[in-house]
N, C-alpha and C positions, 0 to 999 in steps of 0.2 A: 333276122332283125326280134330283139327281146328287152322289151321295157324294162327289166329290169338291169342290159345294159351302162343303161343312163347311173345308175347309183353306182357300177364299178367307175365307172369317168369321173365323178366328181370326186369321188372317196381317193381316187391317184394323183387330181389336179388341189384337193386342198381337204387332208386327211384329218388335219385338225381343227377345222373348222367345227362348231355346233351343226349336228344336222335338227336336230328334233328333242324335244326339251318336254319336260311333263311336270303342271305343276303337283306336290304333295300337300299336305294338309295343312291350311292357312291357320298358323300361329303367330296370336299380336299385330297380326297384318302382315305378315310377310310370308311370302312362299318359302320353301325348298325344293329345287327343281333337278330335279333330275334330268340328266339329257345323256343322248349319243354324240358321239363327232361322226361324220363323215364315216373315218376309216371303222371306225367300232361297231356303226350302224350296216356296213359291209359284212365286218367279218360276223356278228351274229345271226344278218340272213342266210350267210353261209352256211354256218351252222347249223339255223333250222334246216335248210335247205338238205343240207347232208342227211338230219334226223327222218323229215318227211320221205326224202326217195328210201331209204332204211327203211322204213315204214309202208313201203307200196304207193307211196302218193308219187307219182311222175306223170312224164307227159300224158294230156289230155284229159288225167285224173278231174272231175267235177268235185271241187272244195268245198260246202256250204261255210262260210264261215261269216262266225258271231264274237266277233273282240272286240273289247270298249277301246276307244280312242289311249292308247298307251304307245310307251315304246315298242311294244309286243306289235301291238296291229301295224307298223308299219314294217317290223323285222319278218313277220309273218306272210304279210301280202308281198314282197317283195321275193322271199323265200319260193313262195309259190310261183312267182312268175320263175324264177330262177330254173326252177326243176321240168318247167313246161305246162304245170297244173293249172286249173281254169277257175281261180276265185269265185266265188258268188256270194253277192253282196244283195244281201234282203230288207227294208226297214222295216225291225220288230213292232213299229209300231202301229202298223198298216191293221191289227184287229187277228183277233187269233183264228177265226175262218179264213179270211183271207192268206195269213203268214200261212198255215198249213196246205193250204191247197197250193200255193207259190212252191212252195216244197215238194211236195208231189208231185207238183207239175217238172217241174227242173232234173226230178230224181237224182240227185247229188250219189257222189259213191265216198265220201268223206264228209266226217263233222268236225272241228275244229272252235270249237268255241269255252265260253265261261260255263263254272259248273252250273250254275241256276239252267241254261239250254237243258243240259245232258238232265236234270233229275226233271222238267219239264219232259222230254220227251217222252223216260220210262212209262208217261200217259199217254202216246199216241204211237204204238210202235208201228203200223200201219203204215205209216207217215216218211220215217227213216226208218223201212224195211231191208232197202236194197243199199245202206252204210253200210260198207267193211270195214271204217277205220275211226275209230272215236276218240281224238287227243283233245282233253280236257285241260285250258290253261288255270283253273282254279287245288286245290290241294285236296279234297272230299273225296274219298278212294269210291265210284261207283261201279257197277257191272258192265263191264265190255270197254271199259273208259281207261286210255290210257292216260298218265299225266305228264306234261309239258315236261314236269319237272322232272319227273325221274327217266322219260328220253332223255335229255340232257346229261344227268349221268352214268346213261348204259353207253352212249356213243361217243361222250368228248375224248376220250384219249384213241378212240378208234378215227376221229376225226382230225384230234392234233397232228396224226400222219402227213395230211394231204387237207389243210387247209384251206387252197382255193377252189371251190367249190365251179366244177365246167358248166356255165351257164349256158340252159339246152339250147339250141337256134331252133328259131321261129320263123317262120314265111312271114309277108305283110297282111296274106289274110286270114293266117291261121286266130280261130277263134282267143280272148287274152284271158275275156272276163266275163261274165254274167251279170247285169245290173238292173234289179228291179226298178219298175214304174210305180209309185204309191198308190195309183189306182185308183186316183181322184175324180173321173170321171170314165169310170169301168173298170174291169176286172183289171189286178196289177199285171205286169209283162213282162218276162224276163227278156232285156235288150242284148243281143248281141253285139260285144265290142271285140276288134281284131286288135291288132299288133301296131298295125297302120294307123288306127283310130284314133288311138293315144297316142301315138306319135304326135303325128297331125295335131293333135288338140295341145299337147305340148307347147309346140314351135307357134300355133295361133296364140294362147294364152302370155306368151313369149314377148309376142311383138305386140299386139293390141294394146298392154301393158309398158312395154317397153321394161319387163322386168329384166335384173341381172343376180347373180348370183348376192348383192351387197343386202337388197332385201331383207328382212324379215318377218316370216308369215304368219298368222292368227286362223285357223282353217276352223269356221262355224260348222263346216260342214266335214268331214274326217277324211272322203276320199282325195278331197281337195292337199292334201297334205301330200299327197304321191306325188301330184303332181309339181308341187313348189322343191320338192324333195331333188325331183330327178331336175333341176334348173340349179341346183347349187346352193337353194335360199336355206334360210335356216326355219324350219316350222314350231311354233310353239303351241301346243296341244291347249285349247285354251279350257279352264275352269269349269263344266258346264255339260249337261246330259246332251249330245246333238238330238236327241228322237223327243224333246219337248224343249225346241229351242224360245218359245215363247215362256216357259219358265225359268230361264238363265238369269242370273243374278249379275246386274252389269255394273257392281262393284267389284264384283272379285274379275269380271272382263278387263273395266278399265286397270284394273292392279296387273291384270296380264300384260295388257297394252305396256302399259311404265315401265313395269322391269326389263323389257327387253326392246323397247323404242321399235315397237311394231311399225311396219311400214304399210303390207298389204292384209286386209283382215276383211273374212269374206264368210257369208250367210247368209239363213234369211231375214227380211225385214223384219220378223215378229223378236228376234234377238236386237236390230240397232236401235227398235223404239225404244224399246227399254236404256237402252246406252244412251240416247241421245236426251232423253229425258231427267236421267240422272246427273248429265252432262250439265245441263241448263241451270236446273233445279239449286247446283252444287257448285256451279260456277267454273265446270273444268274447260280446259283443253285439253285437245289432242295431237300436239304438234311434230309426233313423228310418223303421223299415221297421211300415208300420200294417197292411198287407192284405198278406198270404201268400196265393199263389191258386195252390190246383193243381187239377189235371185229367186225367184220361187212363185213370184204375183206380179203384179203391176206394185210401185212404190207411190205412196202418198207423198203429193208436191211437196207437200208441210214437211214432212223429214227429209228429205233434200233444202229446203229452207231450216230446220234445224240445226243438219251438220254442214250449214254453212259458215252456222256461227261460232261449230267445234271443231274445225279441222284449218287452221290458219294456213297447212303448209300443202293442202289435198282437196280432193273432191269426191263426193260419192260418184259410184259409178253402179248402171243396170243392166248387165249382157244380157241378150234373150235367147232362148234355146230348148232344151228338154232334155230328158234323158238319153234320147233316140238320135238327138243332132245338137251338139256344144260345141264352143258358142258359134251364135250364127251373128249375132249384132251386139255394137256397144256403144254407148254414150253415156256423156258424163253428166252430174247435178247439175252442175254449174253452165252447161249448155240446154239443160230441160228449162231451167228457170231463166234464162235470156233468153233463146230461141221458141221455146216450145210449150211451155207450161199455161198460157191463155188460149193457143189451140183447144188444148186436153181439157179445159175450165168449161170448152162450148162444145163439146162434143165432139171432139173429131178423133177422138182415140188418144192411145199414149203412144210417143214416140218411145224405139227403141233404138232407134239409130241408123248407121248404113250397114249392107252388111260386110261381116270379116273378111278379108282377102281370103279367094277362092272361094267366095262362098255366092250361090247364086240364088234368086230370092223370086217369087214368080204370086199372082194373086189369080184365081180360077175363080169362075162360079160358084155357090156354095151346093154341094150337092151331098148327100150320104150312100150314091153308088160309088161299086169299086173304079176305079181307073187305071186298068191294067196297061195303057198306052201313053206317052206324052203324046204323040205326032196327034191324037184325037180331040185334043188341048186347046181350048179358046182362052184366052186372059184377058182379067180387068184392066180398064186405063188407068190411069192415074189418078187417084183420088176416089174411085169405088171402090167400097170394100167387098171383100169376097173369103174362098179358102188360103190359105198359107201355104203353098209349098218351096221345099229347099232342097238344093241340091250341093254336094260338094264334099270333099272326103273324110268328115267327119259324121257325115251320114249313117246309121248304122245297117245291117243288110238286112235286119231278119228279129222276129220273136222268137227265142228258144222253142222249136217243137209247137207252134201254133203256127199252122200254115196260113187260115183262114185269115186270122188278124195281120198279119205280115201281107198278104191278098190287098187286105182295106187299107193300109198306111202306106205302102208300094207303088211307086208308078215309075216305069222300065221306060229308058230314050234309049233307044239304036243298040240294047242289047247291052250297053256300056253304061252311060249315064243312068244313077241311081235318084229318085226323088222321094223325099219324106213329106206325106200331107202331115203338118203339125199339128190340126184337129183345133185348127187358130183361126181366128176372123181379123183380119186388118186388109191394109191397103199403102200403098206405095207415094208417095208426095211427089214434086217432081224436081227433086233434088236426087231423090233414090232412097230415102231411108224410109223406114220401115214403121207404122204405126199397129198398132195392140187395138183389138178391140173386143175381146171377150173369145171365150172357147165355143166353139160349133153348137157344142151338147147344149149350151144354154142361152143359144137365141131364142128370142119369144114370135111364136107365129099369130096376128089377126086376123080377122076379116079383110083388112085392107091393105095390111105391111107386114113386115119383118123387123124384130125390133133386137138390137145388140150391147149386151151389157155394161159396158164400158162407157161407147158414148153416151144412154141414158142416165146411170147412174151418176156421171160426173154434173150432169144438170140438178140433180137431185140433192146433190153435197156443196154446189153452190148455195144450198140454205144455212147460215150461220151456227143455225142450231142441230144439223144432222151431223154424227160422229161420220158413218157410211152407209150406202143403201146398195142394197141386190136386187137386181132384173129376174123377174121369176113368171112363168107361166103358167096360168091358171085358166078357169072353166066359168061362163056366165052362160046360164040358159043352155048348155050343151056346147054351145061355142066356144074355141080357143080365145082366149083374151088376155091381157098385159095383167102382170103384177108389180109393185114395188115393196119391197121391204125394207123399216127406216129405223135404222140406231142411232140412238138421241145420243148428245153427249152429256145431258145430265141425267141420262137412267130413266126419265119419268116417265111415266102411263098416263097423257090427256084423255083425258073426258072431258064430253057437254061442249061447250062453247069454246073452250082452251084448244079443245079437240078437234075442232071444226073449224077454229080460224087458224091452226097451224096448216091443218091438209089447204087448205085456199091459197095461203101464202104459197105452198109446194106448189101448184097446178099454174098461181101464176105466172113462177118462173117456169114453167114449162111451156107455157104457152109464148113464151120469146124466143124458142129457137123450132128451128121447121121439122127437124125430124121427130119433136115429139108435141109439138104446138097441136096437134088433133089427137092426139092421144086418151084416152080414160083410162087412167090407172087404176087400179083396186088398189088402194093401201094399207098396209098391214106394219106391226110393230115389233121386234125381238132387240133384247139386250141382251148384248154374246152373239154370233154369229159362229156356225157350226164352221169350222175350217180342217183343209186336209191335215193329214199324217205329220208330214215330211216337213213343212217348213212352217206348219201353224199359222199361216199367213191366208192361203188360198179358199176365198171363200167358197163354199159347198153350198151352191145352189138348186141344186137337185134334192138333195136333204128339206131347203129351205120349202122347197116347189111342194114337197110332201105334207108337211108340219103347218103350212099353210091353209088347208082346209081347216084343220080345226076349230078358227077362230081369225080377229083380228089381232088377238095380241097372242106370238108366239111362244 
């Protein structure tokens, strides 16, 4: 088993079909797209695999990969799989401290990166001290660093003597890659992916969305393009910085979609909020799009409503999962608007749908204790909120060289079945659908009860002047207390009577619902919430908790 064999299969079945497209500079409203067919992508990845092996990168070599979305990104990643190396993917937007700590923790053997990374690493030699092979995709000569373009010249004649690279045989449980979490509610962790997990994920995505090789993909998250290419789909790299999804230019993305009649688009809700608003403002519809997939945080009902007007032949989808296990559930925006939106507004959580085939989901009582044995657990009945645990072939086995974190996150059943603790709160309804109620780390304690983010925030969000809200833990008279941070749609900072009247309206709404009617919330205000680095949409309530100590206006 080797994930790269899927590319080889596709290159044999549809050699002349475009596999990946890359938009060049936009001139006079038009893009010039470079592309690789499946045959060309297979050939280039073979060439790169040959080069990498000659340069000492082989089975088990841990390779830190910092290459921007491009034709080379796809080619190099498949090349690493072909030689049996282990690509390490870390989000560069996680901040310098976390980034350097993550690199040191995973201790890579090689670095393939854009030249900026090689320049920066000169200032942090201790972090990169164990790396033996440095390869740059840029043109600038740098100490100890080999340029990819020079390596291509060096090895091309040798490669042409035997251009079909022999794919390294791998076992299903062999490590295929290490993908880092963003560290949104803790330290970033290296998640170990096996060959079997990648293979299962591809099959699940194919089944959940009924994907065929006729689809055209626009991946707002670069790793997704590897999955869709493996399915024989054409992948059009969007003209955006994937590390800054909230800054994406909607006009450019719409142009990418229209140019290739894209049918499957995916990424953070932060991307698609901008696209939706632009489309509505300019009366643009996207008739080619069948699946608009959003993940990373709960999606506002208003965003589903917007795209219901923009996608005449498609729908939004919100698959649920995490770096450690995905996809777990899926539901369409059309079903949300028809069946579950009213329950979400009433504080029952966000419905993320039924479990995917082969996925088991259970709800256990909330605890921060280590739970080593599944046989010792008790389970919450339908409708009762607890901690979400999951099992299935997409559950990753461990965090790389972090045994304590692995112990905290995994539960073992009969030494065969592995369960992952999602760190999320939720409940399962009578039909078996999962409802997400927030992160376990974001729950709030009061002397009388425990509160959960999504159920409480949805009540405050009912007020027509509230853009969004965030539940936070505060203290009053040295006792735990509940606070709510409000972002108003008009960005105004109310004072005096207007502020008092607005807050009275908010509290009147809370009194209409059982889970909020007896809670005395401290109310704070902030224009612009701190969000996660990966998706730019997940509210960082822990940061809000810290700044709330400074006053009522954050």
